[in-house]
DSSP file (Angstrom, degrees, kcal/mol; ACC not computed):
  #  RESIDUE AA STRUCTURE BP1 BP2  ACC     N-H-->O    O-->H-N    N-H-->O    O-->H-N    TCO  KAPPA ALPHA  PHI   PSI    X-CA   Y-CA   Z-CA
    1    1 A X              0   0    0      0, 0.0     2,-0.1     0, 0.0     3,-0.1   0.000 360.0 360.0 360.0 135.0  -22.2  -12.3   -1.2
    2    2 A X        -     0   0    0      1,-0.1     2,-0.2     2,-0.1     5,-0.0  -0.389 360.0 -92.5 -77.5 156.8  -20.0  -11.0    1.6
    3    3 A X    >>  -     0   0    0      1,-0.1     4,-1.3    -2,-0.1     3,-1.1  -0.531  31.9-133.0 -66.3 132.3  -21.2   -8.8    4.4
    4    4 A X  H 3> S+     0   0    0      1,-0.3     4,-0.6    -2,-0.2    -1,-0.1   0.794 105.1  55.6 -60.6 -27.6  -20.6   -5.2    3.3
    5    5 A X  H 34 S+     0   0    0      1,-0.2     4,-0.3     2,-0.1    -1,-0.3   0.741 109.1  46.1 -77.9 -22.1  -19.1   -4.4    6.7
    6    6 A X  H <> S+     0   0    0     -3,-1.1     4,-2.4     1,-0.1     3,-0.3   0.667  92.2  82.7 -90.5 -19.0  -16.5   -7.1    6.4
    7    7 A X  H  X S+     0   0    0     -4,-1.3     4,-3.1     1,-0.2     5,-0.3   0.885  86.9  52.2 -57.7 -44.9  -15.5   -6.3    2.8
    8    8 A X  H  X S+     0   0    0     -4,-0.6     4,-2.4     1,-0.2    -1,-0.2   0.898 112.4  47.1 -60.2 -37.4  -13.0   -3.4    3.7
    9    9 A X  H  > S+     0   0    0     -4,-0.3     4,-2.2    -3,-0.3    -1,-0.2   0.922 114.1  46.9 -68.0 -43.3  -11.2   -5.7    6.1
   10   10 A X  H  X S+     0   0    0     -4,-2.4     4,-2.4     2,-0.2    -2,-0.2   0.946 116.3  43.9 -63.6 -48.4  -11.1   -8.6    3.6
   11   11 A X  H  X S+     0   0    0     -4,-3.1     4,-3.1     1,-0.2     5,-0.3   0.883 111.4  54.9 -65.5 -37.8   -9.9   -6.4    0.8
   12   12 A X  H  X S+     0   0    0     -4,-2.4     4,-2.4    -5,-0.3    -1,-0.2   0.922 110.8  44.7 -60.8 -44.1   -7.4   -4.6    3.0
   13   13 A X  H  X S+     0   0    0     -4,-2.2     4,-2.7     2,-0.2    -2,-0.2   0.913 114.7  48.7 -66.9 -42.5   -5.8   -7.9    4.0
   14   14 A X  H  X S+     0   0    0     -4,-2.4     4,-2.4     2,-0.2     5,-0.2   0.932 113.6  46.0 -63.4 -45.4   -5.8   -9.1    0.4
   15   15 A X  H  X S+     0   0    0     -4,-3.1     4,-2.5     1,-0.2    -2,-0.2   0.919 113.8  50.3 -62.0 -43.4   -4.2   -5.9   -0.9
   16   16 A X  H  X S+     0   0    0     -4,-2.4     4,-2.5    -5,-0.3    -2,-0.2   0.913 110.3  49.0 -61.5 -44.0   -1.7   -6.0    1.9
   17   17 A X  H  X S+     0   0    0     -4,-2.7     4,-2.3     2,-0.2    -2,-0.2   0.912 112.1  47.7 -64.3 -43.0   -0.7   -9.6    1.2
   18   18 A X  H  X S+     0   0    0     -4,-2.4     4,-2.0     1,-0.2    -1,-0.2   0.926 113.9  47.9 -63.2 -43.6   -0.3   -9.0   -2.5
   19   19 A X  H  X S+     0   0    0     -4,-2.5     4,-2.5    -5,-0.2    -2,-0.2   0.886 110.8  51.2 -64.2 -38.8    1.8   -5.9   -1.7
   20   20 A X  H  X S+     0   0    0     -4,-2.5     4,-3.0     2,-0.2    -1,-0.2   0.891 107.3  53.5 -66.3 -39.0    3.9   -7.8    0.8
   21   21 A X  H  X S+     0   0    0     -4,-2.3     4,-2.2     2,-0.2    -2,-0.2   0.924 111.7  44.9 -60.9 -43.8    4.6  -10.6   -1.7
   22   22 A X  H  X S+     0   0    0     -4,-2.0     4,-2.4     2,-0.2    -2,-0.2   0.907 113.4  50.5 -65.6 -40.8    5.9   -8.0   -4.2
   23   23 A X  H  X S+     0   0    0     -4,-2.5     4,-2.2     2,-0.2    -2,-0.2   0.912 110.2  49.8 -62.9 -42.5    7.9   -6.3   -1.5
   24   24 A X  H  X S+     0   0    0     -4,-3.0     4,-2.6     1,-0.2    -1,-0.2   0.909 110.4  50.7 -62.0 -42.3    9.4   -9.6   -0.4
   25   25 A X  H  X S+     0   0    0     -4,-2.2     4,-2.3     1,-0.2     6,-0.2   0.905 110.3  49.6 -61.0 -41.8   10.3  -10.3   -4.0
   26   26 A X  H  <>S+     0   0    0     -4,-2.4     5,-2.1     1,-0.2     6,-1.2   0.854 111.5  49.0 -68.2 -34.2   11.9   -6.9   -4.4
   27   27 A X  H ><5S+     0   0    0     -4,-2.2     3,-0.7     3,-0.2    -2,-0.2   0.916 111.7  48.8 -68.5 -42.5   13.9   -7.5   -1.2
   28   28 A X  H 3<5S+     0   0    0     -4,-2.6    -2,-0.2     1,-0.2    -1,-0.2   0.905 116.0  42.1 -64.9 -41.2   15.1  -10.9   -2.3
   29   29 A X  T 3<5S-     0   0    0     -4,-2.3    -1,-0.2    -5,-0.2    -2,-0.2   0.450 109.9-123.0 -85.5   0.1   16.2   -9.6   -5.8
   30   30 A X  T < 5S+     0   0    0     -3,-0.7     3,-0.3    -4,-0.4    -3,-0.2   0.784  77.6 123.0  62.2  30.0   17.7   -6.5   -4.2
   31   31 A X    > < +     0   0    0     -5,-2.1     3,-2.0    -6,-0.2     6,-0.3   0.397  37.9 101.4 -94.0   1.1   15.6   -4.2   -6.3
   32   32 A X  T 3  S+     0   0    0     -6,-1.2    -1,-0.2     1,-0.3     6,-0.1   0.789  76.2  56.6 -60.6 -28.2   14.1   -2.5   -3.3
   33   33 A X  T 3  S+     0   0    0     -3,-0.3     2,-0.3    -7,-0.2    -1,-0.3   0.625  85.6  97.3 -80.6 -10.6   16.4    0.5   -3.7
   34   34 A X  S X> S-     0   0    0     -3,-2.0     3,-1.0     1,-0.1     4,-0.6  -0.625  76.7-136.0 -76.9 136.5   15.1    1.1   -7.3
   35   35 A X  H >> S+     0   0    0     -2,-0.3     4,-1.3     1,-0.2     3,-0.7   0.810  95.7  66.4 -66.2 -32.0   12.3    3.7   -7.2
   36   36 A X  H 3> S+     0   0    0      1,-0.2     4,-2.2     2,-0.2    -1,-0.2   0.769  90.3  65.3 -65.5 -24.0    9.9    1.9   -9.5
   37   37 A X  H <> S+     0   0    0     -3,-1.0     4,-2.0    -6,-0.3    -1,-0.2   0.891 101.6  48.7 -66.7 -37.5    9.3   -0.9   -7.0
   38   38 A X  H <X S+     0   0    0     -3,-0.7     4,-2.2    -4,-0.6    -1,-0.2   0.882 110.9  50.8 -66.5 -37.9    7.7    1.6   -4.6
   39   39 A X  H  X S+     0   0    0     -4,-1.3     4,-2.3     2,-0.2    -2,-0.2   0.874 107.8  53.9 -65.5 -36.7    5.5    2.9   -7.4
   40   40 A X  H  X S+     0   0    0     -4,-2.2     4,-1.9     2,-0.2    -2,-0.2   0.928 110.1  45.1 -64.5 -46.0    4.5   -0.6   -8.2
   41   41 A X  H  X S+     0   0    0     -4,-2.0     4,-2.0     1,-0.2    -1,-0.2   0.892 112.7  52.1 -65.8 -39.3    3.4   -1.4   -4.6
   42   42 A X  H  X S+     0   0    0     -4,-2.2     4,-2.5     1,-0.2    -1,-0.2   0.876 107.8  52.4 -63.4 -37.2    1.6    2.0   -4.5
   43   43 A X  H  X S+     0   0    0     -4,-2.3     4,-2.7     2,-0.2     5,-0.3   0.886 107.0  52.2 -65.8 -38.5   -0.2    1.1   -7.8
   44   44 A X  H  X S+     0   0    0     -4,-1.9     4,-2.4     2,-0.2    -2,-0.2   0.919 112.1  45.8 -62.2 -43.1   -1.4   -2.2   -6.3
   45   45 A X  H  X S+     0   0    0     -4,-2.0     4,-2.1     2,-0.2    -2,-0.2   0.910 113.9  49.4 -66.5 -42.0   -2.8   -0.3   -3.2
   46   46 A X  H  X S+     0   0    0     -4,-2.5     4,-1.8     2,-0.2    -2,-0.2   0.953 116.6  39.5 -61.5 -52.6   -4.4    2.3   -5.5
   47   47 A X  H  X S+     0   0    0     -4,-2.7     4,-2.3     1,-0.2     5,-0.2   0.901 115.3  52.8 -67.8 -41.3   -6.1   -0.2   -7.8
   48   48 A X  H  X S+     0   0    0     -4,-2.4     4,-2.2    -5,-0.3    -1,-0.2   0.881 108.3  50.9 -62.2 -38.0   -7.0   -2.6   -5.0
   49   49 A X  H  X S+     0   0    0     -4,-2.1     4,-2.1     2,-0.2    -1,-0.2   0.894 109.2  50.5 -67.6 -39.6   -8.7    0.2   -3.0
   50   50 A X  H  X S+     0   0    0     -4,-1.8     4,-2.2     1,-0.2    -2,-0.2   0.911 111.2  48.5 -64.0 -40.8  -10.8    1.2   -6.1
   51   51 A X  H  X S+     0   0    0     -4,-2.3     4,-2.5     1,-0.2    -2,-0.2   0.889 108.9  54.2 -65.4 -38.2  -11.9   -2.3   -6.6
   52   52 A X  H  X S+     0   0    0     -4,-2.2     4,-2.2     1,-0.2    -2,-0.2   0.900 108.8  48.4 -61.7 -40.6  -12.8   -2.6   -2.9
   53   53 A X  H  X S+     0   0    0     -4,-2.1     4,-2.2     2,-0.2    -2,-0.2   0.913 111.5  49.6 -66.7 -42.1  -15.0    0.5   -3.2
   54   54 A X  H  X S+     0   0    0     -4,-2.2     4,-1.9     1,-0.2    -2,-0.2   0.910 112.6  47.0 -63.4 -41.7  -16.7   -0.9   -6.3
   55   55 A X  H  X S+     0   0    0     -4,-2.5     4,-2.5     2,-0.2    -1,-0.2   0.878 109.8  53.8 -68.4 -36.9  -17.4   -4.2   -4.6
   56   56 A X  H  X S+     0   0    0     -4,-2.2     4,-2.1     2,-0.2    -2,-0.2   0.903 107.6  50.8 -63.3 -40.6  -18.7   -2.5   -1.5
   57   57 A X  H  <>S+     0   0    0     -4,-2.2     5,-2.5     1,-0.2     4,-0.3   0.908 111.5  47.9 -62.9 -41.3  -21.2   -0.5   -3.5
   58   58 A X  H ><5S+     0   0    0     -4,-1.9     3,-1.0     1,-0.2    -2,-0.2   0.897 110.3  51.7 -65.3 -40.5  -22.3   -3.7   -5.2
   59   59 A X  H 3<5S+     0   0    0     -4,-2.5   -55,-0.2     1,-0.3    -2,-0.2   0.847 109.0  50.5 -66.3 -33.8  -22.7   -5.5   -1.8
   60   60 A X  T ><5S-     0   0    0     -4,-2.1     3,-0.9    -5,-0.2    -1,-0.3   0.509 116.5-117.0 -80.0  -3.9  -24.8   -2.6   -0.5
   61   61 A X  T < 5 -     0   0    0     -3,-1.0    -3,-0.2    -4,-0.3    98,-0.2   0.692  58.8 -70.3  77.3  18.5  -27.0   -2.8   -3.5
   62   62 A X  T 3 <S+     0   0    0     -5,-2.5     2,-0.5    -6,-0.2    -1,-0.2   0.466 112.5 110.6  79.4   0.7  -26.1    0.6   -4.8
   63   63 A X    <   +     0   0    0     -3,-0.9     2,-0.3    -6,-0.2    95,-0.2  -0.449  48.8 103.9-107.5  59.1  -28.0    2.3   -1.9
   64   64 A X  S    S-     0   0    0     93,-0.7     2,-0.0    -2,-0.5    -7,-0.0  -0.965  70.1-105.3-137.0 152.7  -25.2    3.7    0.1
   65   65 A X     >  -     0   0    0     -2,-0.3     4,-1.9     1,-0.1     5,-0.2  -0.278  26.1-115.6 -77.6 162.5  -23.9    7.2    0.4
   66   66 A X  H  > S+     0   0    0      1,-0.2     4,-2.4     2,-0.2     5,-0.2   0.894 116.1  53.5 -61.5 -42.0  -20.7    8.6   -1.1
   67   67 A X  H  > S+     0   0    0      1,-0.2     4,-2.6     2,-0.2    -1,-0.2   0.887 106.6  51.3 -63.0 -40.2  -19.2    9.1    2.3
   68   68 A X  H  > S+     0   0    0      2,-0.2     4,-2.0     1,-0.2    -1,-0.2   0.904 111.2  47.9 -65.4 -40.5  -19.8    5.5    3.4
   69   69 A X  H  X S+     0   0    0     -4,-1.9     4,-2.2     2,-0.2    -2,-0.2   0.911 111.7  50.4 -64.7 -41.9  -18.1    4.2    0.2
   70   70 A X  H  X S+     0   0    0     -4,-2.4     4,-2.5     1,-0.2    -2,-0.2   0.921 111.1  47.9 -62.5 -44.5  -15.2    6.6    0.8
   71   71 A X  H  X S+     0   0    0     -4,-2.6     4,-2.3     2,-0.2    -1,-0.2   0.859 109.1  54.6 -65.0 -35.2  -14.8    5.4    4.4
   72   72 A X  H  X S+     0   0    0     -4,-2.0     4,-1.9     2,-0.2    -1,-0.2   0.918 111.1  44.9 -63.2 -43.5  -15.0    1.8    3.3
   73   73 A X  H  X S+     0   0    0     -4,-2.2     4,-2.5     2,-0.2    -2,-0.2   0.883 111.3  53.2 -67.2 -39.0  -12.1    2.4    0.8
   74   74 A X  H  X S+     0   0    0     -4,-2.5     4,-2.7     2,-0.2    -2,-0.2   0.895 108.1  50.7 -63.0 -39.4  -10.1    4.3    3.4
   75   75 A X  H  X S+     0   0    0     -4,-2.3     4,-2.3     2,-0.2    -1,-0.2   0.922 111.1  47.9 -64.5 -43.9  -10.5    1.4    5.9
   76   76 A X  H  X S+     0   0    0     -4,-1.9     4,-2.0     1,-0.2    -2,-0.2   0.919 114.3  46.8 -62.0 -43.1   -9.3   -1.1    3.2
   77   77 A X  H  X S+     0   0    0     -4,-2.5     4,-2.9     2,-0.2     5,-0.2   0.898 110.3  53.0 -65.8 -40.5   -6.3    1.2    2.4
   78   78 A X  H  X S+     0   0    0     -4,-2.7     4,-2.4     2,-0.2     5,-0.2   0.923 109.4  48.0 -61.6 -45.4   -5.5    1.7    6.0
   79   79 A X  H  X S+     0   0    0     -4,-2.3     4,-2.1     1,-0.2    -1,-0.2   0.922 114.4  46.8 -61.6 -44.2   -5.3   -2.0    6.7
   80   80 A X  H  X S+     0   0    0     -4,-2.0     4,-2.6     2,-0.2    -2,-0.2   0.916 112.2  49.3 -65.2 -43.3   -3.1   -2.6    3.6
   81   81 A X  H  X S+     0   0    0     -4,-2.9     4,-2.7     1,-0.2     5,-0.2   0.899 111.0  49.6 -65.4 -40.8   -0.8    0.3    4.4
   82   82 A X  H  X S+     0   0    0     -4,-2.4     4,-2.3    -5,-0.2    -1,-0.2   0.918 112.8  47.8 -63.6 -42.1   -0.3   -0.8    8.0
   83   83 A X  H  X S+     0   0    0     -4,-2.1     4,-2.4    -5,-0.2    -2,-0.2   0.930 114.5  45.2 -63.9 -45.2    0.5   -4.4    6.8
   84   84 A X  H  X S+     0   0    0     -4,-2.6     4,-2.5     2,-0.2    -2,-0.2   0.904 113.8  49.2 -67.3 -41.5    2.9   -3.2    4.1
   85   85 A X  H  X S+     0   0    0     -4,-2.7     4,-2.1    -5,-0.2    -1,-0.2   0.917 112.6  47.4 -64.4 -43.0    4.7   -0.8    6.5
   86   86 A X  H  X S+     0   0    0     -4,-2.3     4,-2.4    -5,-0.2    -2,-0.2   0.916 112.2  49.8 -64.0 -43.3    5.0   -3.4    9.2
   87   87 A X  H  X S+     0   0    0     -4,-2.4     4,-2.9     1,-0.2    -2,-0.2   0.903 109.5  51.7 -63.4 -41.0    6.4   -6.0    6.7
   88   88 A X  H  X S+     0   0    0     -4,-2.5     4,-2.5     2,-0.2    -1,-0.2   0.909 109.9  49.2 -63.0 -41.0    8.9   -3.5    5.4
   89   89 A X  H  X S+     0   0    0     -4,-2.1     4,-2.6     2,-0.2    -2,-0.2   0.924 112.8  47.3 -63.0 -43.3   10.1   -2.8    8.9
   90   90 A X  H  X S+     0   0    0     -4,-2.4     4,-2.1     2,-0.2    -2,-0.2   0.910 112.2  49.5 -65.0 -41.5   10.4   -6.5    9.6
   91   91 A X  H  X S+     0   0    0     -4,-2.9     4,-1.9     2,-0.2    -2,-0.2   0.911 112.5  48.5 -62.2 -41.7   12.3   -7.1    6.3
   92   92 A X  H  X S+     0   0    0     -4,-2.5     4,-1.4     1,-0.2    -2,-0.2   0.924 112.4  46.9 -65.3 -44.8   14.6   -4.3    7.1
   93   93 A X  H  < S+     0   0    0     -4,-2.6    -1,-0.2     1,-0.2    -2,-0.2   0.846 113.1  50.2 -66.8 -32.4   15.4   -5.5   10.6
   94   94 A X  H  < S+     0   0    0     -4,-2.1    -1,-0.2    -5,-0.2    -2,-0.2   0.831 118.9  36.3 -74.0 -31.7   15.9   -9.0    9.3
   95   95 A X  H  < S+     0   0    0     -4,-1.9     2,-0.4    -5,-0.2    -2,-0.2   0.517  88.5 112.3 -99.9  -6.1   18.3   -8.0    6.6
   96   96 A X     <  -     0   0    0     -4,-1.4     2,-0.1    -5,-0.2    19,-0.1  -0.522  66.5-130.9 -70.6 122.9   20.1   -5.2    8.4
   97   97 A X        -     0   0    0     17,-0.4     2,-0.2    -2,-0.4     3,-0.1  -0.449  32.6 -96.1 -71.0 149.7   23.7   -6.1    9.1
   98   98 A X    >   -     0   0    0      1,-0.1     3,-1.9    -2,-0.1     4,-0.4  -0.445  48.1-101.8 -66.1 134.2   24.9   -5.5   12.6
   99   99 A X  T 3  S+     0   0    0      1,-0.3    -1,-0.1    -2,-0.2    -3,-0.0  -0.328 104.3  16.2 -60.7 133.1   26.6   -2.1   13.0
  100  100 A X  T 3  S+     0   0    0      2,-0.2    -1,-0.3    -3,-0.1    -2,-0.1   0.358 101.3  93.7  88.8  -5.4   30.4   -2.4   13.1
  101  101 A X  S <  S+     0   0    0     -3,-1.9     2,-0.2     2,-0.1    -2,-0.1   0.656  85.3  38.7 -93.9 -15.8   30.5   -6.0   11.7
  102  102 A X  S    S-     0   0    0     -4,-0.4     2,-0.3    13,-0.1    -2,-0.2  -0.680  81.7-105.6-124.7 178.3   31.0   -5.1    8.1
  103  103 A X        -     0   0    0     -2,-0.2     2,-1.3    13,-0.0    -2,-0.1  -0.679  39.6-100.9-101.4 160.7   32.8   -2.7    5.9
  104  104 A X        -     0   0    0     -2,-0.3     2,-0.2    12,-0.1    12,-0.2  -0.684  44.1-162.2 -83.6  95.5   31.2    0.2    4.1
  105  105 A X        -     0   0    0     -2,-1.3     8,-0.2    10,-0.3    12,-0.1  -0.568  18.7-116.3 -78.9 140.6   30.9   -1.2    0.6
  106  106 A X        -     0   0    0     -2,-0.2     9,-0.1     1,-0.1    -1,-0.1  -0.236  39.3 -84.2 -71.8 166.6   30.4    1.3   -2.2
  107  107 A X        -     0   0    0      5,-0.1     2,-0.8     1,-0.1     5,-0.2  -0.316  33.4-127.6 -69.4 153.3   27.3    1.4   -4.3
  108  108 A X  B >   -A  111   0A   0      3,-1.9     3,-2.0    -3,-0.1     2,-0.3  -0.836  62.9 -65.1-103.5  94.4   27.0   -0.9   -7.3
  109  109 A X  T 3  S-     0   0    0     -2,-0.8    -2,-0.1     1,-0.3     0, 0.0  -0.476 117.9 -12.8  65.5-122.2   26.1    1.4  -10.2
  110  110 A X  T 3  S+     0   0    0     -2,-0.3     2,-0.4     2,-0.1    -1,-0.3   0.417 122.7  86.1 -93.8   2.5   22.6    2.8   -9.6
  111  111 A X  B <  S-A  108   0A   0     -3,-2.0    -3,-1.9   -77,-0.1     2,-0.5  -0.842  76.5-129.1-103.6 140.9   21.9    0.3   -6.7
  112  112 A X        -     0   0    0     -2,-0.4   -79,-0.1    -5,-0.2    -5,-0.1  -0.737  28.3-115.8 -87.8 130.8   22.9    1.0   -3.1
  113  113 A X    >   -     0   0    0     -2,-0.5     3,-1.7    -8,-0.2     6,-0.3  -0.365  16.8-128.5 -63.3 142.2   24.8   -1.8   -1.5
  114  114 A X  T 3  S+     0   0    0      1,-0.3   -17,-0.4     5,-0.1    -1,-0.1   0.675 110.3  52.8 -69.1 -14.1   23.0   -3.3    1.4
  115  115 A X  T 3  S+     0   0    0     -9,-0.1   -10,-0.3   -19,-0.1    -1,-0.3   0.334  85.7 117.0 -98.6   6.2   26.1   -2.9    3.5
  116  116 A X    <>  -     0   0    0     -3,-1.7     4,-1.6   -12,-0.2     3,-0.2  -0.470  68.0-136.0 -76.2 143.5   26.4    0.8    2.7
  117  117 A X  H  > S+     0   0    0      1,-0.2     4,-2.5     2,-0.2     5,-0.2   0.816 105.6  63.5 -63.8 -29.9   26.2    3.4    5.4
  118  118 A X  H  > S+     0   0    0      1,-0.2     4,-1.9     2,-0.2    -1,-0.2   0.901 103.0  47.1 -62.1 -41.4   24.0    5.4    3.0
  119  119 A X  H  > S+     0   0    0     -6,-0.3     4,-0.7    -3,-0.2    -1,-0.2   0.921 112.5  48.9 -67.5 -43.1   21.3    2.7    3.1
  120  120 A X  H  < S+     0   0    0     -4,-1.6     3,-0.5     1,-0.2     4,-0.4   0.903 115.6  43.3 -63.8 -41.0   21.4    2.4    6.8
  121  121 A X  H  < S+     0   0    0     -4,-2.5     4,-0.3     1,-0.2     3,-0.3   0.821 116.2  46.8 -75.8 -30.7   21.1    6.1    7.4
  122  122 A X  H  X S+     0   0    0     -4,-1.9     4,-1.8    -5,-0.2    -1,-0.2   0.435  85.5  90.8 -93.1   1.6   18.4    6.7    4.8
  123  123 A X  H  X S+     0   0    0     -4,-0.7     4,-2.7    -3,-0.5    -1,-0.2   0.911  84.0  50.9 -66.6 -41.4   16.1    3.9    5.6
  124  124 A X  H  > S+     0   0    0     -4,-0.4     4,-2.4    -3,-0.3    -1,-0.2   0.881 111.7  46.5 -69.3 -36.9   13.9    5.7    8.1
  125  125 A X  H  > S+     0   0    0     -4,-0.3     4,-2.3     2,-0.2     5,-0.4   0.878 113.5  51.0 -69.4 -34.7   13.2    8.7    5.7
  126  126 A X  H  X>S+     0   0    0     -4,-1.8     5,-1.5     2,-0.2     4,-1.3   0.903 111.1  48.9 -63.5 -42.1   12.5    6.1    3.0
  127  127 A X  I  <>S+     0   0    0     -4,-2.7     5,-2.5     3,-0.2     6,-0.3   0.931 114.5  43.1 -65.0 -46.4   10.1    4.3    5.3
  128  128 A X  I  <>S+     0   0    0     -4,-2.4     5,-2.3     3,-0.2    -2,-0.2   0.917 126.1  30.0 -69.0 -42.8    8.2    7.4    6.3
  129  129 A X  I  <>S+     0   0    0     -4,-2.3     5,-2.3    -5,-0.2     6,-0.2   0.976 129.8  26.5 -83.9 -59.4    8.0    9.0    2.9
  130  130 A X  I  <5S+     0   0    0     -4,-1.3     5,-0.4    -5,-0.4    -3,-0.2   0.882 129.8  33.4 -78.4 -38.7    7.9    6.2    0.3
  131  131 A X  I   <S+     0   0    0     -5,-1.5     4,-0.4    -4,-0.2    -3,-0.2   0.943 131.4  21.4 -86.4 -49.5    6.4    3.3    2.2
  132  132 A X  I  ><S+     0   0    0     -5,-2.5     4,-2.2    -6,-0.2    -3,-0.2   0.969 128.3  36.8 -85.8 -57.9    4.0    4.9    4.6
  133  133 A X  I  ><S+     0   0    0     -5,-2.3     4,-2.6    -6,-0.3     5,-0.2   0.929 119.5  45.4 -66.0 -48.3    3.1    8.4    3.3
  134  134 A X  H  ><S+     0   0    0     -5,-2.3     4,-2.5     1,-0.2    -1,-0.2   0.919 115.2  47.2 -64.0 -43.4    3.0    7.6   -0.4
  135  135 A X  H  > S+     0   0    0     -4,-0.4     4,-2.3    -5,-0.4    -1,-0.2   0.888 112.3  50.6 -65.7 -37.4    1.0    4.4    0.1
  136  136 A X  H  X S+     0   0    0     -4,-2.2     4,-2.5     2,-0.2    -2,-0.2   0.910 111.8  47.4 -65.7 -41.8   -1.5    6.2    2.4
  137  137 A X  H  X S+     0   0    0     -4,-2.6     4,-2.6     2,-0.2    -2,-0.2   0.921 113.0  48.3 -65.0 -43.3   -2.0    9.0   -0.2
  138  138 A X  H  X S+     0   0    0     -4,-2.5     4,-2.4     2,-0.2    -2,-0.2   0.885 112.1  49.7 -66.3 -37.4   -2.5    6.5   -3.0
  139  139 A X  H  X S+     0   0    0     -4,-2.3     4,-2.2     2,-0.2    -2,-0.2   0.922 112.5  47.0 -65.1 -43.7   -4.9    4.5   -0.9
  140  140 A X  H  X S+     0   0    0     -4,-2.5     4,-2.4     2,-0.2    -2,-0.2   0.892 113.0  49.1 -63.6 -40.3   -6.9    7.6    0.0
  141  141 A X  H  X S+     0   0    0     -4,-2.6     4,-3.0     2,-0.2     5,-0.3   0.904 110.3  51.1 -65.2 -41.5   -6.9    8.7   -3.6
  142  142 A X  H  X S+     0   0    0     -4,-2.4     4,-2.3     1,-0.2    -2,-0.2   0.891 111.1  48.4 -62.5 -39.8   -8.1    5.3   -4.7
  143  143 A X  H  X S+     0   0    0     -4,-2.2     4,-2.2     2,-0.2    -2,-0.2   0.911 114.5  45.9 -65.6 -42.7  -10.9    5.4   -2.2
  144  144 A X  H  X S+     0   0    0     -4,-2.4     4,-2.3     2,-0.2     5,-0.2   0.945 116.5  42.6 -66.9 -49.3  -11.9    8.9   -3.3
  145  145 A X  H  X S+     0   0    0     -4,-3.0     4,-2.4     1,-0.2     5,-0.2   0.900 114.9  51.4 -66.4 -39.8  -11.8    8.2   -7.0
  146  146 A X  H  X S+     0   0    0     -4,-2.3     4,-2.2    -5,-0.3    -1,-0.2   0.916 111.6  47.0 -62.5 -42.7  -13.5    4.8   -6.6
  147  147 A X  H  X S+     0   0    0     -4,-2.2     4,-2.2     1,-0.2    -2,-0.2   0.905 114.7  45.8 -66.9 -41.5  -16.4    6.4   -4.6
  148  148 A X  H  < S+     0   0    0     -4,-2.3    -1,-0.2     2,-0.2    -2,-0.2   0.872 112.8  50.9 -70.1 -35.7  -16.9    9.2   -7.0
  149  149 A X  H  < S+     0   0    0     -4,-2.4     3,-0.3    -5,-0.2    -2,-0.2   0.910 113.5  44.1 -66.8 -41.9  -16.8    6.9  -10.0
  150  150 A X  H  < S+     0   0    0     -4,-2.2     2,-1.1     1,-0.2     3,-0.2   0.895 114.0  50.8 -71.4 -39.9  -19.3    4.5   -8.5
  151  151 A X     <  +     0   0    0     -4,-2.2    -1,-0.2    -5,-0.2     8,-0.1  -0.676  63.6 157.8-101.2  79.5  -21.7    7.3   -7.3
  152  152 A X        +     0   0    0     -2,-1.1     2,-0.9    -3,-0.3    -1,-0.2   0.892  67.2  54.4 -71.1 -39.8  -22.1    9.4  -10.4
  153  153 A X    >   -     0   0    0      5,-0.3     3,-0.8    -3,-0.2    -1,-0.2  -0.832  66.9-177.0 -98.9 101.7  -25.4   10.9   -9.4
  154  154 A X  T 3  S+     0   0    0     -2,-0.9   -88,-0.2     1,-0.2    -1,-0.1   0.600  71.2  70.5 -77.2 -11.7  -24.7   12.5   -6.0
  155  155 A X  T 3  S+     0   0    0      2,-0.0     2,-0.3     3,-0.0    -1,-0.2   0.710 102.0  41.3 -81.1 -19.7  -28.3   13.7   -5.4
  156  156 A X  S <  S-     0   0    0     -3,-0.8    -3,-0.0     2,-0.2     0, 0.0  -0.751  79.4-123.0-120.4 170.3  -29.7   10.2   -4.9
  157  157 A X  S    S+     0   0    0     -2,-0.3   -93,-0.7   -94,-0.1     2,-0.1   0.552  84.0  99.4 -87.3  -7.6  -28.5    7.1   -3.1
  158  158 A X  S    S-     0   0    0    -95,-0.2    -5,-0.3     1,-0.1    -2,-0.2  -0.439  77.1-130.8 -76.6 154.3  -28.8    5.1   -6.4
  159  159 A X              0   0    0      1,-0.2    -7,-0.1   -98,-0.2    -1,-0.1  -0.156 360.0 360.0 -94.8  38.5  -25.7    4.4   -8.4
  160  160 A X              0   0    0     -7,-0.2    -1,-0.2   -98,-0.1    -9,-0.1   0.429 360.0 360.0-100.0 360.0  -27.2    5.6  -11.7
């Protein structure tokens, strides 16, 4: 059994690594501009955070408060969101063409060309809203729902 205080860090790193692998796959296949890929990574963070809260409750033996479980889930989500946001920034900087070296290629159907001015200009709003804010909200929601689900009887410290 893992130490209950280390579990949020372990789960946060695991959730972050899985999310980064999916993000890397989406960058390689050029699906990153499709909206469902962001939802997929957010779902991984949401479900992973709920599992982290459930495992933390088990590690504490069911004798932990709702607030402590919630904070444990928030910590796991925070670690994962920071990892995913940092990886997205690094992927963007690595794949960003140097300004002025290419032509502004038009979009290909419903996908934005990686050499398009639209992609370059819209990346920071995409990063702040879809990558950072949405993942943080989903992680917080996962922590809240996981904590409430595990601690059904709020009047006692038992998970009954």
